[in-house]
LUMMIGU-286386 format. One record per atom (N, C-alpha, C): residue number from 1; x, y, z. Coordinates in Angstrom, 2 decimals, padded with zeros to 5 digits. Layout:
BEGIN
+-----+---------+---------+---------+
| pos |       x |       y |       z |
+-----+---------+---------+---------+
| NUM |       X |       Y |       Z |
...
+-----+---------+---------+---------+
***
This chain:
BEGIN
+-----+---------+---------+---------+
| pos |       x |       y |       z |
+-----+---------+---------+---------+
|   1 |  025.79 |  007.42 | -009.53 |
|   1 |  024.64 |  006.75 | -008.92 |
|   1 |  024.27 |  007.45 | -007.62 |
|   2 |  023.01 |  007.63 | -007.38 |
|   2 |  022.52 |  008.26 | -006.17 |
|   2 |  022.70 |  007.30 | -004.99 |
|   3 |  023.47 |  007.72 | -003.99 |
|   3 |  023.76 |  006.87 | -002.83 |
|   3 |  022.54 |  006.56 | -001.99 |
|   4 |  021.50 |  007.37 | -002.12 |
|   4 |  020.32 |  007.13 | -001.29 |
|   4 |  019.42 |  006.05 | -001.89 |
|   5 |  019.67 |  005.63 | -003.12 |
|   5 |  018.84 |  004.63 | -003.76 |
|   5 |  019.37 |  003.23 | -003.49 |
|   6 |  018.47 |  002.31 | -003.24 |
|   6 |  018.84 |  000.91 | -003.02 |
|   6 |  019.33 |  000.31 | -004.32 |
|   7 |  020.32 | -000.57 | -004.22 |
|   7 |  020.85 | -001.25 | -005.40 |
|   7 |  020.13 | -002.58 | -005.59 |
|   8 |  020.23 | -003.11 | -006.80 |
|   8 |  019.62 | -004.40 | -007.11 |
|   8 |  020.15 | -005.49 | -006.17 |
|   9 |  021.45 | -005.50 | -005.92 |
|   9 |  022.07 | -006.50 | -005.04 |
|   9 |  021.52 | -006.39 | -003.61 |
|  10 |  021.38 | -005.16 | -003.12 |
|  10 |  020.84 | -004.97 | -001.77 |
|  10 |  019.40 | -005.47 | -001.68 |
|  11 |  018.62 | -005.19 | -002.70 |
|  11 |  017.22 | -005.60 | -002.68 |
|  11 |  017.09 | -007.12 | -002.77 |
|  12 |  017.88 | -007.74 | -003.63 |
|  12 |  017.84 | -009.20 | -003.73 |
|  12 |  018.24 | -009.86 | -002.42 |
|  13 |  019.24 | -009.31 | -001.75 |
|  13 |  019.70 | -009.85 | -000.47 |
|  13 |  018.61 | -009.72 |  000.60 |
|  14 |  017.82 | -008.67 |  000.55 |
|  14 |  016.81 | -008.40 |  001.57 |
|  14 |  015.47 | -009.11 |  001.31 |
|  15 |  015.36 | -009.82 |  000.20 |
|  15 |  014.08 | -010.45 | -000.15 |
|  15 |  013.58 | -011.40 |  000.93 |
|  16 |  014.46 | -012.15 |  001.55 |
|  16 |  014.04 | -013.09 |  002.60 |
|  16 |  013.43 | -012.35 |  003.80 |
|  17 |  013.99 | -011.19 |  004.13 |
|  17 |  013.46 | -010.35 |  005.20 |
|  17 |  012.00 | -009.98 |  004.89 |
|  18 |  011.73 | -009.62 |  003.65 |
|  18 |  010.37 | -009.27 |  003.24 |
|  18 |  009.46 | -010.50 |  003.28 |
|  19 |  009.96 | -011.64 |  002.80 |
|  19 |  009.17 | -012.87 |  002.81 |
|  19 |  008.76 | -013.29 |  004.22 |
|  20 |  009.48 | -012.85 |  005.21 |
|  20 |  009.17 | -013.20 |  006.60 |
|  20 |  008.19 | -012.24 |  007.26 |
|  21 |  007.54 | -011.39 |  006.50 |
|  21 |  006.51 | -010.50 |  007.04 |
|  21 |  005.39 | -011.35 |  007.63 |
|  22 |  004.73 | -010.86 |  008.70 |
|  22 |  003.63 | -011.63 |  009.29 |
|  22 |  002.52 | -011.92 |  008.27 |
|  23 |  002.00 | -013.13 |  008.28 |
|  23 |  000.89 | -013.50 |  007.39 |
|  23 | -000.44 | -013.01 |  007.94 |
|  24 | -000.48 | -012.69 |  009.21 |
|  24 | -001.67 | -012.15 |  009.87 |
|  24 | -001.16 | -011.38 |  011.09 |
|  25 | -001.92 | -010.40 |  011.52 |
|  25 | -001.53 | -009.68 |  012.72 |
|  25 | -000.44 | -008.66 |  012.51 |
|  26 | -000.29 | -008.18 |  011.27 |
|  26 |  000.72 | -007.17 |  011.00 |
|  26 |  000.32 | -005.80 |  011.54 |
|  27 |  001.30 | -005.00 |  011.90 |
|  27 |  001.07 | -003.70 |  012.53 |
|  27 |  001.07 | -002.58 |  011.49 |
|  28 |  000.10 | -001.68 |  011.61 |
|  28 |  000.03 | -000.47 |  010.79 |
|  28 |  001.12 |  000.48 |  011.29 |
|  29 |  002.11 |  000.75 |  010.41 |
|  29 |  003.25 |  001.56 |  010.83 |
|  29 |  003.16 |  003.02 |  010.40 |
|  30 |  002.37 |  003.29 |  009.36 |
|  30 |  002.24 |  004.69 |  008.93 |
|  30 |  000.95 |  004.86 |  008.14 |
|  31 |  000.32 |  006.01 |  008.34 |
|  31 | -000.84 |  006.45 |  007.56 |
|  31 | -000.39 |  007.70 |  006.82 |
|  32 | -000.71 |  007.75 |  005.52 |
|  32 | -000.37 |  008.93 |  004.73 |
|  32 | -001.63 |  009.42 |  004.02 |
|  33 | -001.93 |  010.67 |  004.26 |
|  33 | -003.06 |  011.31 |  003.58 |
|  33 | -002.47 |  012.22 |  002.52 |
|  34 | -003.06 |  012.18 |  001.30 |
|  34 | -002.60 |  013.00 |  000.18 |
|  34 | -003.67 |  014.03 | -000.14 |
|  35 | -003.66 |  015.19 |  000.51 |
|  35 | -004.72 |  016.17 |  000.30 |
|  35 | -004.72 |  016.78 | -001.09 |
|  36 | -003.54 |  016.80 | -001.75 |
|  36 | -003.43 |  017.35 | -003.10 |
|  36 | -002.19 |  016.74 | -003.74 |
|  37 | -001.99 |  017.01 | -005.03 |
|  37 | -000.85 |  016.47 | -005.75 |
|  37 |  000.45 |  016.86 | -005.05 |
|  38 |  001.30 |  015.89 | -004.81 |
|  38 |  002.61 |  016.06 | -004.16 |
|  38 |  002.54 |  016.61 | -002.74 |
|  39 |  001.37 |  016.54 | -002.11 |
|  39 |  001.24 |  016.93 | -000.71 |
|  39 |  001.01 |  015.67 |  000.12 |
|  40 |  001.63 |  015.62 |  001.30 |
|  40 |  001.50 |  014.47 |  002.18 |
|  40 |  001.33 |  014.92 |  003.62 |
|  41 |  000.46 |  014.24 |  004.32 |
|  41 |  000.27 |  014.41 |  005.76 |
|  41 |  000.39 |  013.03 |  006.39 |
|  42 |  000.92 |  012.97 |  007.59 |
|  42 |  001.12 |  011.70 |  008.29 |
|  42 |  000.39 |  011.69 |  009.63 |
|  43 | -000.94 |  011.56 |  009.58 |
|  43 | -001.67 |  011.54 |  010.85 |
|  43 | -001.42 |  010.22 |  011.60 |
|  44 | -001.54 |  010.25 |  012.89 |
|  44 | -001.40 |  009.01 |  013.66 |
|  44 | -002.74 |  008.28 |  013.71 |
|  45 | -003.81 |  008.98 |  013.31 |
|  45 | -005.16 |  008.41 |  013.30 |
|  45 | -005.90 |  008.95 |  012.08 |
|  46 | -006.75 |  008.11 |  011.48 |
|  46 | -007.52 |  008.56 |  010.32 |
|  46 | -008.84 |  007.81 |  010.25 |
|  47 | -009.80 |  008.44 |  009.59 |
|  47 | -011.10 |  007.79 |  009.36 |
|  47 | -011.11 |  007.21 |  007.96 |
|  48 | -011.60 |  005.98 |  007.86 |
|  48 | -011.82 |  005.35 |  006.57 |
|  48 | -013.32 |  005.32 |  006.35 |
|  49 | -013.76 |  005.85 |  005.21 |
|  49 | -015.18 |  005.99 |  004.92 |
|  49 | -015.54 |  005.24 |  003.65 |
|  50 | -016.68 |  004.56 |  003.66 |
|  50 | -017.12 |  003.78 |  002.50 |
|  50 | -017.12 |  004.58 |  001.20 |
|  51 | -017.57 |  005.83 |  001.25 |
|  51 | -017.69 |  006.64 |  000.05 |
|  51 | -016.50 |  007.56 | -000.21 |
|  52 | -015.89 |  008.06 |  000.84 |
|  52 | -014.81 |  009.03 |  000.70 |
|  52 | -013.42 |  008.41 |  000.68 |
|  53 | -013.29 |  007.17 |  001.10 |
|  53 | -011.97 |  006.56 |  001.23 |
|  53 | -011.35 |  007.04 |  002.53 |
|  54 | -010.06 |  007.30 |  002.51 |
|  54 | -009.38 |  007.86 |  003.68 |
|  54 | -009.78 |  009.33 |  003.73 |
|  55 | -010.50 |  009.71 |  004.76 |
|  55 | -011.05 |  011.07 |  004.85 |
|  55 | -009.91 |  012.10 |  004.81 |
|  56 | -010.04 |  013.07 |  003.92 |
|  56 | -009.03 |  014.10 |  003.73 |
|  56 | -008.03 |  013.79 |  002.64 |
|  57 | -008.10 |  012.58 |  002.08 |
|  57 | -007.23 |  012.18 |  000.98 |
|  57 | -007.89 |  012.59 | -000.34 |
|  58 | -007.09 |  012.79 | -001.36 |
|  58 | -007.63 |  013.28 | -002.64 |
|  58 | -008.07 |  012.16 | -003.60 |
|  59 | -008.13 |  010.91 | -003.14 |
|  59 | -008.50 |  009.79 | -004.03 |
|  59 | -009.76 |  010.10 | -004.84 |
|  60 | -010.81 |  010.53 | -004.18 |
|  60 | -012.09 |  010.73 | -004.88 |
|  60 | -012.03 |  011.91 | -005.86 |
|  61 | -011.39 |  012.99 | -005.48 |
|  61 | -011.31 |  014.18 | -006.34 |
|  61 | -010.35 |  013.97 | -007.51 |
|  62 | -009.31 |  013.19 | -007.31 |
|  62 | -008.29 |  012.96 | -008.33 |
|  62 | -008.83 |  012.18 | -009.52 |
|  63 | -009.73 |  011.24 | -009.24 |
|  63 | -010.27 |  010.42 | -010.33 |
|  63 | -009.27 |  009.39 | -010.81 |
|  64 | -009.62 |  008.72 | -011.91 |
|  64 | -008.78 |  007.64 | -012.41 |
|  64 | -008.88 |  007.53 | -013.93 |
|  65 | -007.75 |  007.24 | -014.55 |
|  65 | -007.76 |  007.00 | -015.99 |
|  65 | -008.30 |  005.60 | -016.29 |
|  66 | -008.51 |  004.79 | -015.26 |
|  66 | -008.99 |  003.42 | -015.45 |
|  66 | -010.51 |  003.29 | -015.40 |
|  67 | -011.21 |  004.41 | -015.26 |
|  67 | -012.68 |  004.36 | -015.32 |
|  67 | -013.12 |  005.06 | -016.61 |
|  68 | -014.26 |  004.65 | -017.15 |
|  68 | -014.72 |  005.20 | -018.42 |
|  68 | -015.05 |  006.69 | -018.33 |
|  69 | -015.52 |  007.13 | -017.17 |
|  69 | -015.89 |  008.53 | -017.03 |
|  69 | -014.85 |  009.37 | -016.28 |
|  70 | -013.70 |  008.76 | -015.93 |
|  70 | -012.65 |  009.50 | -015.23 |
|  70 | -012.87 |  009.68 | -013.74 |
|  71 | -013.94 |  009.09 | -013.22 |
|  71 | -014.21 |  009.20 | -011.79 |
|  71 | -013.24 |  008.31 | -011.00 |
|  72 | -013.26 |  008.46 | -009.70 |
|  72 | -012.39 |  007.66 | -008.83 |
|  72 | -012.72 |  006.18 | -009.00 |
|  73 | -011.71 |  005.35 | -009.05 |
|  73 | -011.89 |  003.91 | -009.25 |
|  73 | -012.28 |  003.28 | -007.91 |
|  74 | -013.47 |  002.69 | -007.81 |
|  74 | -013.92 |  002.14 | -006.52 |
|  74 | -013.08 |  000.97 | -006.02 |
|  75 | -012.35 |  000.31 | -006.92 |
|  75 | -011.52 | -000.82 | -006.52 |
|  75 | -010.10 | -000.37 | -006.15 |
|  76 | -009.85 |  000.93 | -006.23 |
|  76 | -008.52 |  001.48 | -005.93 |
|  76 | -008.62 |  002.59 | -004.89 |
|  77 | -009.54 |  002.41 | -003.95 |
|  77 | -009.81 |  003.40 | -002.93 |
|  77 | -008.62 |  003.58 | -001.97 |
|  78 | -007.96 |  002.48 | -001.65 |
|  78 | -006.79 |  002.51 | -000.77 |
|  78 | -005.61 |  001.83 | -001.46 |
|  79 | -004.44 |  002.39 | -001.25 |
|  79 | -003.19 |  001.76 | -001.70 |
|  79 | -002.44 |  001.36 | -000.43 |
|  80 | -002.09 |  000.09 | -000.35 |
|  80 | -001.43 | -000.44 |  000.84 |
|  80 | -000.09 | -001.04 |  000.44 |
|  81 |  000.95 | -000.73 |  001.21 |
|  81 |  002.28 | -001.24 |  000.91 |
|  81 |  002.87 | -001.88 |  002.15 |
|  82 |  003.66 | -002.93 |  001.93 |
|  82 |  004.37 | -003.61 |  003.00 |
|  82 |  005.44 | -002.65 |  003.56 |
|  83 |  005.43 | -002.45 |  004.87 |
|  83 |  006.37 | -001.50 |  005.48 |
|  83 |  007.82 | -001.95 |  005.36 |
|  84 |  008.06 | -003.27 |  005.29 |
|  84 |  009.43 | -003.75 |  005.12 |
|  84 |  009.96 | -003.37 |  003.74 |
|  85 |  009.11 | -003.45 |  002.74 |
|  85 |  009.53 | -003.12 |  001.38 |
|  85 |  009.84 | -001.63 |  001.28 |
|  86 |  008.93 | -000.79 |  001.74 |
|  86 |  009.18 |  000.65 |  001.63 |
|  86 |  010.39 |  001.04 |  002.47 |
|  87 |  010.60 |  000.37 |  003.58 |
|  87 |  011.78 |  000.63 |  004.39 |
|  87 |  013.07 |  000.38 |  003.61 |
|  88 |  013.09 | -000.70 |  002.82 |
|  88 |  014.25 | -001.02 |  002.00 |
|  88 |  014.44 |  000.01 |  000.88 |
|  89 |  013.34 |  000.39 |  000.25 |
|  89 |  013.42 |  001.29 | -000.90 |
|  89 |  013.70 |  002.74 | -000.50 |
|  90 |  013.04 |  003.19 |  000.56 |
|  90 |  013.15 |  004.58 |  000.98 |
|  90 |  014.37 |  004.85 |  001.85 |
|  91 |  014.80 |  003.82 |  002.57 |
|  91 |  015.95 |  003.88 |  003.49 |
|  91 |  015.68 |  004.74 |  004.70 |
|  92 |  014.93 |  005.80 |  004.58 |
|  92 |  014.64 |  006.72 |  005.67 |
|  92 |  013.12 |  006.81 |  005.78 |
|  93 |  012.59 |  006.62 |  006.97 |
|  93 |  011.13 |  006.62 |  007.16 |
|  93 |  010.49 |  007.93 |  006.69 |
|  94 |  011.25 |  009.01 |  006.74 |
|  94 |  010.73 |  010.30 |  006.28 |
|  94 |  010.41 |  010.28 |  004.78 |
|  95 |  010.98 |  009.32 |  004.04 |
|  95 |  010.74 |  009.21 |  002.60 |
|  95 |  009.60 |  008.25 |  002.25 |
|  96 |  009.07 |  007.52 |  003.22 |
|  96 |  007.98 |  006.57 |  002.93 |
|  96 |  006.81 |  007.22 |  002.22 |
|  97 |  006.35 |  008.41 |  002.64 |
|  97 |  005.18 |  009.01 |  001.99 |
|  97 |  005.35 |  009.25 |  000.50 |
|  98 |  006.59 |  009.33 |  000.02 |
|  98 |  006.83 |  009.55 | -001.40 |
|  98 |  006.30 |  008.42 | -002.28 |
|  99 |  006.09 |  007.24 | -001.70 |
|  99 |  005.57 |  006.11 | -002.47 |
|  99 |  004.15 |  006.38 | -002.98 |
| 100 |  003.40 |  007.24 | -002.29 |
| 100 |  002.05 |  007.56 | -002.71 |
| 100 |  000.98 |  006.65 | -002.13 |
| 101 |  001.36 |  005.70 | -001.30 |
| 101 |  000.39 |  004.81 | -000.67 |
| 101 | -000.14 |  005.45 |  000.61 |
| 102 | -001.32 |  004.98 |  001.05 |
| 102 | -001.92 |  005.57 |  002.24 |
| 102 | -001.66 |  004.76 |  003.51 |
| 103 | -001.54 |  003.45 |  003.38 |
| 103 | -001.32 |  002.60 |  004.57 |
| 103 | -000.07 |  001.76 |  004.37 |
| 104 |  000.80 |  001.77 |  005.36 |
| 104 |  002.02 |  000.97 |  005.37 |
| 104 |  001.92 |  000.00 |  006.53 |
| 105 |  001.83 | -001.29 |  006.21 |
| 105 |  001.58 | -002.33 |  007.21 |
| 105 |  002.68 | -003.39 |  007.12 |
| 106 |  003.16 | -003.86 |  008.26 |
| 106 |  004.11 | -004.97 |  008.28 |
| 106 |  003.30 | -006.24 |  008.13 |
| 107 |  002.97 | -006.59 |  006.88 |
| 107 |  002.07 | -007.69 |  006.57 |
| 107 |  002.44 | -008.29 |  005.22 |
| 108 |  002.35 | -009.61 |  005.13 |
| 108 |  002.57 | -010.32 |  003.87 |
| 108 |  001.42 | -009.99 |  002.93 |
| 109 |  001.71 | -009.22 |  001.90 |
| 109 |  000.68 | -008.79 |  000.94 |
| 109 |  000.64 | -009.67 | -000.30 |
| 110 |  001.32 | -010.81 | -000.26 |
| 110 |  001.41 | -011.68 | -001.43 |
| 110 |  000.03 | -012.15 | -001.89 |
| 111 | -000.03 | -012.48 | -003.18 |
| 111 | -001.27 | -012.99 | -003.76 |
| 111 | -001.71 | -014.28 | -003.07 |
| 112 | -000.75 | -015.06 | -002.60 |
| 112 | -001.07 | -016.30 | -001.89 |
| 112 | -001.71 | -016.01 | -000.54 |
| 113 | -001.20 | -015.02 |  000.18 |
| 113 | -001.71 | -014.71 |  001.51 |
| 113 | -002.96 | -013.83 |  001.49 |
| 114 | -003.00 | -012.86 |  000.58 |
| 114 | -004.12 | -011.92 |  000.51 |
| 114 | -004.65 | -011.82 | -000.91 |
| 115 | -005.27 | -012.88 | -001.42 |
| 115 | -005.83 | -012.79 | -002.77 |
| 115 | -007.00 | -011.81 | -002.80 |
| 116 | -007.35 | -011.29 | -003.99 |
| 116 | -008.52 | -010.42 | -004.09 |
| 116 | -009.73 | -011.07 | -003.42 |
| 117 | -010.47 | -010.26 | -002.69 |
| 117 | -011.64 | -010.75 | -001.96 |
| 117 | -011.34 | -010.98 | -000.49 |
| 118 | -010.07 | -011.03 | -000.12 |
| 118 | -009.70 | -011.21 |  001.28 |
| 118 | -010.06 | -009.94 |  002.04 |
| 119 | -010.65 | -010.14 |  003.20 |
| 119 | -010.99 | -009.01 |  004.06 |
| 119 | -010.18 | -009.07 |  005.35 |
| 120 | -009.85 | -007.88 |  005.84 |
| 120 | -009.19 | -007.82 |  007.14 |
| 120 | -009.67 | -006.60 |  007.90 |
| 121 | -009.65 | -006.73 |  009.21 |
| 121 | -010.02 | -005.59 |  010.06 |
| 121 | -008.75 | -004.83 |  010.39 |
| 122 | -008.90 | -003.55 |  010.53 |
| 122 | -007.81 | -002.67 |  010.94 |
| 122 | -008.47 | -001.57 |  011.75 |
| 123 | -008.13 | -001.47 |  013.02 |
| 123 | -008.86 | -000.56 |  013.89 |
| 123 | -010.31 | -000.98 |  013.91 |
| 124 | -011.22 | -000.04 |  013.68 |
| 124 | -012.65 | -000.38 |  013.64 |
| 124 | -013.17 | -000.51 |  012.21 |
| 125 | -012.27 | -000.42 |  011.24 |
| 125 | -012.64 | -000.52 |  009.83 |
| 125 | -012.44 | -001.94 |  009.31 |
| 126 | -013.12 | -002.25 |  008.21 |
| 126 | -012.89 | -003.51 |  007.49 |
| 126 | -012.53 | -003.14 |  006.06 |
| 127 | -011.46 | -003.77 |  005.55 |
| 127 | -010.90 | -003.47 |  004.24 |
| 127 | -010.91 | -004.76 |  003.41 |
| 128 | -011.17 | -004.63 |  002.11 |
| 128 | -011.14 | -005.79 |  001.21 |
| 128 | -010.12 | -005.56 |  000.11 |
| 129 | -009.27 | -006.56 | -000.11 |
| 129 | -008.28 | -006.54 | -001.19 |
| 129 | -009.03 | -006.65 | -002.51 |
| 130 | -008.66 | -005.82 | -003.49 |
| 130 | -009.33 | -005.82 | -004.79 |
| 130 | -008.39 | -006.32 | -005.89 |
| 131 | -008.96 | -006.54 | -007.08 |
| 131 | -008.22 | -007.15 | -008.19 |
| 131 | -007.23 | -006.26 | -008.93 |
| 132 | -007.51 | -004.97 | -009.14 |
| 132 | -006.57 | -004.19 | -009.96 |
| 132 | -005.15 | -004.25 | -009.39 |
| 133 | -004.17 | -004.53 | -010.25 |
| 133 | -002.79 | -004.57 | -009.76 |
| 133 | -002.29 | -003.18 | -009.40 |
| 134 | -001.38 | -003.14 | -008.45 |
| 134 | -000.75 | -001.88 | -008.03 |
| 134 |  000.71 | -001.96 | -008.51 |
| 135 |  001.05 | -001.14 | -009.49 |
| 135 |  002.38 | -001.21 | -010.09 |
| 135 |  003.11 |  000.12 | -009.94 |
| 136 |  004.41 |  000.09 | -010.09 |
| 136 |  005.20 |  001.30 | -010.01 |
| 136 |  004.97 |  002.19 | -011.23 |
| 137 |  005.06 |  003.50 | -011.02 |
| 137 |  004.82 |  004.46 | -012.10 |
| 137 |  006.06 |  005.34 | -012.27 |
| 138 |  005.96 |  006.35 | -013.12 |
| 138 |  007.08 |  007.27 | -013.36 |
| 138 |  007.51 |  007.98 | -012.08 |
| 139 |  006.55 |  008.40 | -011.27 |
| 139 |  006.90 |  009.07 | -010.01 |
| 139 |  007.65 |  008.12 | -009.08 |
| 140 |  007.19 |  006.87 | -009.01 |
| 140 |  007.85 |  005.87 | -008.17 |
| 140 |  009.29 |  005.67 | -008.66 |
| 141 |  009.46 |  005.57 | -009.97 |
| 141 |  010.78 |  005.41 | -010.57 |
| 141 |  011.69 |  006.59 | -010.21 |
| 142 |  011.19 |  007.81 | -010.36 |
| 142 |  012.02 |  008.99 | -010.09 |
| 142 |  012.37 |  009.12 | -008.61 |
| 143 |  011.52 |  008.62 | -007.74 |
| 143 |  011.77 |  008.76 | -006.30 |
| 143 |  012.62 |  007.63 | -005.73 |
| 144 |  012.51 |  006.42 | -006.30 |
| 144 |  013.19 |  005.26 | -005.70 |
| 144 |  014.17 |  004.57 | -006.63 |
| 145 |  014.17 |  004.92 | -007.92 |
| 145 |  015.17 |  004.41 | -008.84 |
| 145 |  014.76 |  003.19 | -009.64 |
| 146 |  015.56 |  002.92 | -010.68 |
| 146 |  015.30 |  001.80 | -011.60 |
| 146 |  015.38 |  000.46 | -010.90 |
| 147 |  016.34 |  000.28 | -009.99 |
| 147 |  016.47 | -001.01 | -009.29 |
| 147 |  015.21 | -001.29 | -008.48 |
| 148 |  014.66 | -000.27 | -007.84 |
| 148 |  013.45 | -000.45 | -007.04 |
| 148 |  012.26 | -000.81 | -007.94 |
| 149 |  012.11 | -000.11 | -009.06 |
| 149 |  011.02 | -000.40 | -009.97 |
| 149 |  011.13 | -001.82 | -010.53 |
| 150 |  012.33 | -002.22 | -010.92 |
| 150 |  012.54 | -003.58 | -011.42 |
| 150 |  012.25 | -004.61 | -010.33 |
| 151 |  012.64 | -004.32 | -009.11 |
| 151 |  012.42 | -005.21 | -007.97 |
| 151 |  010.93 | -005.47 | -007.73 |
| 152 |  010.14 | -004.39 | -007.65 |
| 152 |  008.71 | -004.55 | -007.34 |
| 152 |  007.91 | -005.11 | -008.51 |
| 153 |  008.38 | -004.88 | -009.75 |
| 153 |  007.64 | -005.36 | -010.92 |
| 153 |  008.19 | -006.64 | -011.53 |
| 154 |  009.19 | -007.25 | -010.89 |
| 154 |  009.72 | -008.53 | -011.35 |
| 154 |  008.66 | -009.61 | -011.14 |
| 155 |  008.81 | -010.78 | -011.74 |
| 155 |  007.83 | -011.86 | -011.48 |
| 155 |  007.67 | -012.16 | -009.99 |
| 156 |  008.77 | -012.20 | -009.27 |
| 156 |  008.69 | -012.44 | -007.82 |
| 156 |  008.03 | -011.24 | -007.13 |
| 157 |  008.40 | -010.05 | -007.55 |
| 157 |  007.81 | -008.84 | -006.97 |
| 157 |  006.31 | -008.78 | -007.17 |
| 158 |  005.83 | -009.18 | -008.35 |
| 158 |  004.38 | -009.19 | -008.63 |
| 158 |  003.69 | -010.27 | -007.78 |
| 159 |  004.31 | -011.45 | -007.67 |
| 159 |  003.73 | -012.54 | -006.87 |
| 159 |  003.60 | -012.13 | -005.41 |
| 160 |  004.61 | -011.42 | -004.90 |
| 160 |  004.61 | -011.00 | -003.50 |
| 160 |  003.91 | -009.65 | -003.29 |
| 161 |  003.48 | -009.02 | -004.40 |
| 161 |  002.86 | -007.69 | -004.35 |
| 161 |  003.77 | -006.69 | -003.63 |
| 162 |  005.04 | -006.68 | -004.03 |
| 162 |  005.99 | -005.80 | -003.37 |
| 162 |  005.67 | -004.33 | -003.57 |
| 163 |  005.05 | -003.96 | -004.69 |
| 163 |  004.64 | -002.57 | -004.89 |
| 163 |  003.42 | -002.24 | -004.04 |
| 164 |  002.72 | -003.28 | -003.61 |
| 164 |  001.55 | -003.07 | -002.76 |
| 164 |  000.30 | -003.64 | -003.40 |
| 165 | -000.81 | -003.33 | -002.77 |
| 165 | -002.11 | -003.81 | -003.24 |
| 165 | -003.11 | -002.67 | -003.24 |
| 166 | -004.15 | -002.85 | -004.02 |
| 166 | -005.30 | -001.95 | -003.99 |
| 166 | -006.36 | -002.58 | -003.11 |
| 167 | -007.18 | -001.74 | -002.52 |
| 167 | -008.23 | -002.24 | -001.62 |
| 167 | -009.37 | -001.22 | -001.57 |
| 168 | -010.47 | -001.69 | -000.99 |
| 168 | -011.62 | -000.81 | -000.79 |
| 168 | -012.12 | -001.01 |  000.64 |
| 169 | -012.83 | -000.02 |  001.11 |
| 169 | -013.37 | -000.04 |  002.47 |
| 169 | -014.74 | -000.71 |  002.45 |
| 170 | -014.91 | -001.70 |  003.31 |
| 170 | -016.16 | -002.44 |  003.42 |
| 170 | -016.97 | -001.95 |  004.61 |
| 171 | -016.28 | -001.54 |  005.67 |
| 171 | -016.93 | -001.00 |  006.86 |
| 171 | -016.15 |  000.22 |  007.30 |
| 172 | -016.82 |  001.36 |  007.38 |
| 172 | -016.17 |  002.59 |  007.83 |
| 172 | -015.67 |  002.42 |  009.25 |
| 173 | -014.61 |  003.14 |  009.58 |
| 173 | -014.06 |  003.08 |  010.92 |
| 173 | -012.83 |  003.96 |  011.04 |
| 174 | -012.21 |  003.87 |  012.20 |
| 174 | -011.02 |  004.65 |  012.50 |
| 174 | -009.82 |  003.71 |  012.60 |
| 175 | -008.71 |  004.15 |  012.03 |
| 175 | -007.46 |  003.38 |  012.12 |
| 175 | -006.41 |  004.27 |  012.78 |
| 176 | -005.52 |  003.64 |  013.52 |
| 176 | -004.44 |  004.34 |  014.20 |
| 176 | -003.13 |  003.62 |  013.98 |
| 177 | -002.05 |  004.38 |  013.89 |
| 177 | -000.73 |  003.76 |  013.84 |
| 177 | -000.62 |  002.85 |  015.06 |
| 178 | -000.16 |  001.63 |  014.83 |
| 178 | -000.07 |  000.63 |  015.90 |
| 178 | -001.19 | -000.39 |  015.88 |
| 179 | -002.27 | -000.10 |  015.12 |
| 179 | -003.37 | -001.07 |  014.99 |
| 179 | -002.85 | -002.32 |  014.29 |
| 180 | -003.51 | -003.45 |  014.58 |
| 180 | -003.11 | -004.73 |  014.02 |
| 180 | -004.12 | -005.18 |  012.98 |
| 181 | -003.61 | -005.55 |  011.80 |
| 181 | -004.47 | -006.06 |  010.70 |
| 181 | -004.77 | -007.53 |  010.97 |
| 182 | -006.06 | -007.86 |  011.02 |
| 182 | -006.48 | -009.24 |  011.29 |
| 182 | -007.35 | -009.74 |  010.16 |
| 183 | -006.88 | -010.81 |  009.49 |
| 183 | -007.64 | -011.38 |  008.37 |
| 183 | -008.96 | -011.93 |  008.87 |
| 184 | -010.00 | -011.75 |  008.05 |
| 184 | -011.33 | -012.26 |  008.34 |
| 184 | -011.63 | -013.38 |  007.38 |
| 185 | -012.74 | -014.03 |  007.55 |
| 185 | -013.17 | -015.08 |  006.60 |
| 185 | -013.19 | -014.49 |  005.20 |
| 186 | -012.74 | -015.26 |  004.23 |
| 186 | -012.69 | -014.78 |  002.85 |
| 186 | -014.09 | -014.55 |  002.31 |
| 187 | -014.27 | -013.43 |  001.62 |
| 187 | -015.53 | -013.09 |  000.99 |
| 187 | -015.79 | -014.03 | -000.19 |
| 188 | -017.04 | -014.31 | -000.44 |
| 188 | -017.40 | -015.17 | -001.57 |
| 188 | -017.62 | -014.37 | -002.85 |
| 189 | -017.51 | -013.03 | -002.77 |
| 189 | -017.70 | -012.18 | -003.94 |
| 189 | -016.43 | -011.97 | -004.69 |
+-----+---------+---------+---------+
***
């Protein structure tokens, strides 16, 4: 067994720590830009753009198998993960970018706290949680192990969105590590 991978027992024990994430006012702990496949950059500041997503990220060029024409999925512009969860899975902050998410926030991402349509401000940008589920894939499995994949995709993991959430940008702006996510009035759309 790989010693760097979290075990099922360790993850189950840490679940309460994750459940205690702030419901509002969580801090952005890391920004990850993915300029190309398996490439990662960790800027301390980034621009979020309505059309481009996280500027310099490959989201738009990569496209999606979930759209009929293979273009980028507008409801999956940003991938956001709870920083407490990735901390447990990665063990070392240097491994966080391997998850493939762009924003890591110490925030309760549960369906109860942030259902689709919820908007929050981060820096000068406004982000909206979208409906498509964010689940672990083969790359996630190879990087963090079977226990991690089972943990995030368990019924509790899905309810708490431990693998993270998908979102889209509603208002372009700049985000910086240390910015605080503040929930806004829920959208009626």
